[in-house]
C-alpha positions, 0 to 999 in steps of 0.5 A: 141941425144934423151935419150933412153926410159926406158922399165919399171918405176923405183921406190925407194926401201924401205929405207935400202933395202938389196940385196945379190949377189952371183957371181957364178950361182949354185944350192946353193946360197952363197952370197959374196956381200951385197949391198944397193938397190938404186931403183927397177923396175919390170925388175931389180934394181940398187945396191950400193956396197962396195967390191973388186969384179969386175963385168963386163957387161953381167955377170950373177950373182945370186941376192936376193933382200929383201924378194924375192927368189934368182934369176939370173940377168945380169949386164947391167951397172957398175959405179965406184964411188971410190975405191971399191965403185960401183953402179951396174945395174942388169936386172932380168932374171927370 
């Protein structure tokens, strides 16, 4: 089976780039999770986070990556590495 071709090119983030995640989509951005940005693209990013929160596929969250304004994003994949350590891929919706 052939690998699925990515829609956009991925690039490494600036070392120690941080993303803040708010699991609730409201008018007021109140992040509850801080994560490291592993890589970025024009359509989304991969995050490494240590948290007790469970994120599920297709969940819509608010994400603030580095200096960008908070924006809606959809969880497109999630991989548990260890207890409470996860890699999460999000697709920007805005």
